[in-house]
N, C-alpha and C positions, 0 to 999 in steps of 0.2 A: 717748296714743292710747287710746281706749276702744272695745272691741269690743261691739257690741250685736246680738243675734240675737233677733228678735221672733217668728219663725215657729216654732211648736212642732215641726212636722215637720222643719224645717231644723235646729233645735236637737238633735232626736233623732238625725238623720243625722250631725251634727257629733260628737256624743258617741260614736256607734258607730264613726266613722272614727278618732277619737282612741284609743278602746279598742283597735281593731285595730292601730294603730301601736305602742302600748305592749305588746300581746301579742306582736307580732312581734319587737320588740327584745330579747326575753328578759324582757318585762314582763307585767303582768297587768291585771286589770280595774280601772277607776276605781271608787271607792266609789259605791254606788248610792243611799246616803242621806246626809243632812246629819248633822253631829255632829263629834266630835273624833277619830274613828277613820277611818283611810284605808287602803286596800289598797296595800301596797308592790308594786313591780314583780315579777311572777312569770313564769316561762318559759312561752311558748306552744308548742303542738305543731305549728303550721303555719308553714312557712318561706317562704311566698309561692309563687305560680304553682302552687298545688295540690300542693305538695311537703310531705309530712309527715315526721316523724322516721322512721317505718317505711319510707317510700319512699326516703328518703336513705340508710338503711342497706342498701338493695339495691344501692347503688353499691359495687363491690368495695373501693375505697380506703377508704371510710368504714367499712365492715364490718371490714376488716383492722386499721385503726387502733384502733377501739374494742375489737376482740377482743384484740389484743396488750396494750393498756393494762389492760383489765379482768382478763384472765387473769394477767398479771404481778403485778398488785396482789393478787389473790386468792390467789396461790401463796405469798405471804409470810405466815408464821405470826405470830399476834398473841397476846399473853398479858397477864394482869394481874399486876403485881409489887407487892411492898411491901418497905420497908426494915425490918430487924429491929433489936433493941436495940443490936447491934454495928455497925450501919450496913451490914450485908450485905444484898444484894437476894435475895429468894426469891420463887418463884411463889406467888401468893396463891390457891391452889387451893381454900381453904376458902370463898372468896367466890364466889357464883354468877355474878358478872360474868365471872370467868375462863373458865368454860365457855361463856358467851355469845360472847365474842370469839375463843375458841380452837377450840371444837368445834361447838357447836350454838347458832345465834342464836335460833331459835324452833323449836317442834315441827315437824318435817318440813323444816327448812331448815338444812343444814350451814353452818358459818361461811364456808367457801369460797364457796358459792353465794350467800350473803348479800352478801359483799364484791364478788363479780363482778357481781351484779345492781345493787347500789347504785352501783358505779362506772359501769355502763352508763347509769344514770339521769343521773349528773352529766355524762358525756361526750356525752349527747344534749341534755338539757334544762337542764343547769347546776346541778341540785340533787337531793339525795336525802333522803327523809324516812322515819323509822321511828317507830312508837309505842313508847314506853318503858313496860314493865310492871315494877312493883316487887313484891318479896315483902313479908311482914309486918314485916320488919326494915329496910325502906327500901333494900335492895340490888336492883340491876337483875337480873331473872331471865330476861328475854327481850326481843328487839327484833322487833316486827312490821313488816315492810317495807310501805310504802304506795306506791300509784301516784302519781307526782308531780303528774299532772293533777288528782288529787282533793284536793290540799292547797293552801291559799292562806294565806300569812302575812299578818298585819296588825300594824300598829304604832300604839300610842296616842301621839298627838302630845304630850300633856301629860306623861305619865310615861316615855315611851320604851319601855314594855313591849311585847314582841312575843308574840303568841299566834297560834294556827293554827286555821283552819276546815277541817275534814275532812269530805268528802262520802263517806259510807258507804252505798252502794246507795240513794241518794236522800235519806238523812237527814243533816242537817248538825250536826256536833258542833264546839264551840269548845274547844280544849285549850290549857292554859298552856304556856309554853316548856319547862318541866321535864318535860313529858310527850311531847315530840317530840325525837328525835335528828335534827337537821338538819345536813347537811354541804353547804355551797355550794361551787361552783367559783369561778373568777375572777369578781369582780363589781366594783361601783362604789359601792353605797349601804351597804355593811357588813352587809347582811342576806342578799341573794340573789346567786347567781351567774348570769352570762350563759349563754345557750344556745350552746354551741360550734357546733352545726349552723346556728343562725341567723346567727351571725357569719360562718360560712363558706358562706352560702347561695348566693352568686354562683358560687363554685367548685363547689359541689354541683350547682347547676342546670345549669351548663355541662357538668359530667361526665355528668349524666343525659341531657342533650340529645345529647351525642356518642355515648352508648351507644344511645339511641333511633335516631340516624341510622345507626349501624353495623348495628343490627338490621334496619332497613328496607332498607339497601343490600344486605346479604348475603342477606336473604330473597328478593331478586330474582336471586340467583346472580351468577356472575362477569360475565355479560353483562347488566348491570343496566339499561342504557339504550342505545338505538341506533335506527337508521333502516332500514326495509325499503324497498328501491327495486325497482320493477318496470319492465320494458321497455315494457309496454303498460298502458294505463289499465284499471282493473277497477271493477266496480260495487260497491255497498255490501255486498251479500251476499258477494261474493268477498273484499272487504277484511276483513270480520269473520271469515270462515273462515281466511284467511291469518294474521291476528293471533292468533286463538285457538289455531290449530295450533302456531304458533311459541312462544307462551307456555307451552303445555302441554308442549312438547318440550324447551325450553331454559332456562326460568327456574326459580328455586328452587335451594336449596343442593344438593338431591339430583341435579340435572341439570348442575351446574357442572363444567367440565373435560371435557365430552363432545365428540364430533365433530359439527359442524353440517352437516346435509344440507338444502339448500334446493331448492325447485322450480326448473325451468328458467326463466330470465328474471328471477329474484329475487336481489337482492344485499343483504347486510347490512353496514351501516356503523356501527361502534361509536363512540359519542360519550361514553360514560361515562368518568370519570377513575378511575384506580386510587387506592384509599384512601391508600397511602403517598405517591403523587405529590401528593395533596391535603393531605399532612401530617396525615392523619386520626389515624394512630397516635401521632404526636408530640404532637398536641393532647391525646389521652387520657393520655399519660404526664405531660404538664405539669399537667393537672388533678389527677392522682393525687399529684404532688409538692406541689401547692398544699394539698391536703387534709392530707397528711402534715405539712406545715409548720404548719398550724393546731394539730395535735395533738402536735407536737414528737416525731414518731416517725421514726427513721432509715429510709431507703428499703429497706434490705435486710430489715427486719423485716416489710415488707408485700410481700415477694417481688419487689422491683424491684432486680435485680442487675446492671444494665447497666454501672455504674461501680464495682462492688464488687471489692475485692481482699481477700485474707486479712488483711493488716495494717490496712487502714482499717476493715474490719468489726469487728475486735477493738477498735479505738479507739472506733468509733461505738457499740458495745455498752456500753462503759464509760461513755461520755457519756450514753447513754440511762438507765442506772441512776442516775448522779449528778445529771444536770440535768433529767430528765423524771420519773423515779419517786420520787426522794428527796423532792422537794417535796410529792408526793401523800401519802407516808407521814407526813411532818411535819404536814401539814394534818389528816389523820385522827387522829393522836395528840393534837393540840391540842384538837380538838372532842370526842374521846372522853373525855379527861381533864376537860374543862369540863362536858360534859353527862351523863356516865355515872357520875361520882364526885361526892360531896358535898364541900364545903369541908373538913369534918371528916376525911373519908377522905383527901383530898389532904394535909392537915396530918399525918396519921398515916403518911404515906409510901407511899400507894398510887398507882400510875400504870400506864397502859396503854402498851405499847410493842411495836413490830413487831420481829421477829427478822430483821434485814437479812442476816445471815449465811446464813439459810435460802435466800435467793435464789440463792446459789452452789451449791446442791445439784446442779444439772445440770452444773456446771463443776467436776468433782472435782479437777482439777489445781490450779486457782486456790484452791479451798477448802483443799486439803491444804497448799499452800505458805503460805497465810496462818496457818493453825493451827500449822504447824511453827514459823514465826517467833515466834508468841505463846508457844509452848511453850518454845523456846530462851531467850527473854527473860524467862521467869518470870511471864508474864502469866496463863497458865492451867496447871492441873495435868493429869496424864494422865487422871484421872477426869472432869474438866470437858470435855476433848477427847472422851473416849469418850461422854459424855452427849450431846454435840452430834451424834454419829453413831448415837444410839439404842443404845448398847452399855452393858452393866452395868459397875460399878466393878471395879477390880482387887481381889482378895481381900486381907484383912488391912489395909486402909487404905494399902497401898503406893502407890496411885495418887493419893493426896491430898496429895502433897508437891510444892511448886513448885521447879523447878530453873532455873539460869541457865547461859548458854553458857560455854565454857571447858572445864573437865573435867566439866561437868554435875553439879555438886555442889549440895546443898540450899542455899537462900538463907540459912537460919539458920547453916549451917556457914561460908559465905562471910563472913557478918557477924561471926561470932566470931573467925575468923582475922584479919580486918582490925582488929578491936578489940585483939587480942593483939600486934600489930606495934608 
């Protein structure tokens, strides 16, 4: 079957329609010129039905899911490490990249805020982009966060090389892949991530529609809809006056719950249905659950506590860290090590890693129990424990000895005793 479109106007409309479909799917524009370079799918900002990312984030469930994911991710400290000659890992504070991932990503942007904003970009549009700035020695010295809608990846069909067109206040710059730190979310083509908000567009649109309905309903007060009946017929002027007087006195949130006083011969029959009777609230809860399911966020973290108990909240929180957050940290570590370190640096033992233990700082009991077990089993020393709590080492090197459980004797002593038996 061969498709032939002879009308230039029809062809233009077809191209525009195809582009809109691709943009909506989490895709981008079709290449405008012939050649061996094509635009790969990039995320769009519009979700359909005039719903944008910003409008979607006005839905409380969307805001809460993005908020908890971005804040949890940003709260986890990140550092650059290297393996020394003895195979021990140490923080590579001498490399400027350590300061970028740990403290200040760029002038005026703390690492926390960089991570939080970058995650928000992924959780809305599916991708985050930053310009990589190198120092004279080839080390990354800062990451300039870019607005995702101003960046478009391209791929050369012949070489497979990916590069990026960046729109900077109307000027277009083409940057190679080693100048852009790009972290995609879940995707299909190996280059870009899908827009979570577009994938959840039906749930988001229904949630916004329910919110709009509730706003319109309650703006009319508890007596949202009804019929005024009179014993005698009235003319148009009398009808208008009766209607206006009634609306002024009894509609609106400020007038709800008051006592209704009607003129003689006038009766009010309420025909509006209660929101709960219409399962309005249940519908809103269901849409919030749907959105939380897209983001894999437990309901208690977005303040839906209807079915929450202490025991299941504890288990759900553990599942959240293991099944939702851990994949995000792994994704970021992989892309950071690939894009922010050279092959030579990786061969020298440099690597970026998140301190997952720091996520337990708010749970002092769990953190202390885990560190206590590691201390008893000889995994860490007292000084290493103290360092994790931002405390100074014990004097005289006494805290730099590993112990094992039993009589809490040094590992070296336990080994020598066993050898002498």
